[in-house]
N, C-alpha and C positions, 0 to 999 in steps of 0.2 A: 459285512453288510448285515443289517437286521431290518426286516420288513415288519413294521408295526402298524396295525390298523388304526385309523384315525380316532376311533372311539375306545381303544384299549389303553392299557397302561403297563409300564415296565417298572421293575424294582431297580432303580438307578444305582444303588450301592453294589449290586451284583454284577454290573457291567465290567468293572475292572477285573473281577475274578474270571469272567468269561474270556476276556482278551488275554489275560495272563496264561490260562490253561491252553487256549488255542495256540498261542505262540510257543509255549514250552513243548507241547506235543506235536507241533507241526501239523495241526488239524486243517482239514478243508471244511468240515462242518462240526458244530458243537450244539448239542441238544440239551434241553432243560425242562423242568416241570412247570405246570401252569395252574392257575385257579380260575374259576368262573365267578364273575361278580355281577351284581345287578346295577341298575342305573345310578344308584346312590353310592356305589363302590363297596357295598357289603358283600362278603364272600358267600357264594351259594354252594360251591363244592371245590375240592382240590383234587387235581388229577396227578397222581404220583406214578407215572410210568417208568421213570428213569432213576438209576442209582449212579453214584460216581463211578465212572468206568474209564478204562484205558482205551487207547485207539484200536478200532477194528476197521476192516474194509466195510464199505457201505452195505453190501448184501448181508454180511454176518451181523452187523449192527442191527439192521432192520429185523432180521429173524430173531435175534436175541431180545429186542425190545418189544416187538409186536406179534411175533409168531408168524408162520408162513401165511396163514389165512387173513391176518389182520394188517398186512403191510399196505395194501392198497387204501383201505379206509383211513388208517391213521396217518398216512403221509400226504394228506391233502391240506395241511395247515402250514403255510409258508413261514409263519411267525414262530414255529417251534424250534427253529435253528438260527444260529448266526453262521454266515457263509464267508469263506475267504474270497475276496474280490477277484484275485487272479484266477482262482478255480472256476468261478462263474464265467469269466471271460473266456477261459480255455474251452468251455463247452459251447461257446457262442449261443448262450441261452437267453431268450427274452420272453417276457410275458406277451401273450396275444393281446392286441389292443381292442378296446370297445366290446369286450366279451366278458360276461360274468363267469365266475368259477375259474378264473384264469390261472390259478396256481396249481390246478389238478396235476398236470404233467411236470411242472417246474420242480416240485419237491421230490417226486419219485425219481426224476432223472438226476438231480443233484446227489441224492442219497445213494442210489444204486451204482452210480459211476464213481463214487468217491473211494479213495485209497485209505483215508484216515478220518474216521468219525468217532466221536466220544460223547459222553453225556455228563451232566451235573445233576445231583439230586435236589439242588435248590429250586424253590418255586420263584421264578424270575419274571413271569408274564401273567398279566391279569386280562382275561378275555371277557369283555363286557357282553352280557346277554341282552342285546338290544332288540326290542320287539319290532322295530322298524328297519332292521338291517336288510340287506339284499337277500340273504339266505332266508330269513324269517318271512320276508315278503313273498318269496317263492313258495314256501310251504303253506302259506295262508291264502294268498290271492291268485297265484298262478298266472302272472302276466305273460303274454305271448312271447315277448322278447326273451324272458328268462327260460321259458320252455324251449324255445329254439336254441338258445346258447347251450343249455344243458344237453340237448339232444344231438345236434350235428357238430358244431365246432369242437366240443370237448371229446365226443366219441372219436372223431377223426384223429385228433392229436393223441389220444390214448392208443388207438390202433397203430399209428405210426410208431409210437414209442415202444409198443409191445414187440415190434420186429427187432428192436435193438437188444432185447433181454435174452441172455444166453441160457438161463435156467428154464427148462421146458415147462415145468409145472407153473412157475410164476408167470411166464409168457402167456400161457393159456388162461391163467387167472385174470390177467389184465385184459386179454381179448374178450373173455366172458363178461367182465365188468363193463367194458365199453359197449358191448352189444346188448347185454341184458339190462343194465342199469341206465344206459343213456339212449342208444338207438331205439330200443324197443320200449323204453319207459314213457315216451311222450303221450301214448294213448291214455294212460291212467291220469296224467295231468290234464289232458283235454276234457276228460269226463268231469273233472272237478272245477273247471273254469267256466266262464259264461260264453254265450254265443259270439259276442263282440271279440273277445280275446281269441277264440277259435278261428274266426275269420282272419284276424291279424296274423295268426300263426301260419295258416295255409298260404296267405299272401306272401309272407317271408320265405316260405319254402319255394313258392313259384318264382320269386325274384332271385333266388340264390340256388337254382337247381344245378 
């Protein structure tokens, strides 16, 4: 499985190499580098996090690639990996429906539970920096629905997931991220939005108490 955002692009010739390596090493996930492009497709920057690697368990891979402190932040992009279908089914994992930022827990859970993860050094994904994307809309206009989704559904799913993590330091890091960045973060967003969106937010809170 490869989850590709509708406005992004992949390097098609690289797909056969991904599948070959995944099959040869019996991988559950395979990661690769990406670049950021503008609306016309020109490269803005290239993100080179990964080298050609042999298989590691998910926790060791995440620590090696991102460092202990960077695991949460860098594992929120579902398109960074291809996933073995049977592995995803074994976790009984689904994206929450009708919620923004839906991949937040999906990536962390698939990586940290995996027995065999590896990476390619190749740049195989082009992430389009779209000024009208959901993420950019959130950080510029702060719509009530996005503030609500960022605050409650995502925080709840992160807190549930944190209970499954065996490593004490990482479990606390996920709990702190859920509480500090999500549950306690909405007040900052409400200061930046308008009165109409604030009213909508509190109405949603009341309807979903």
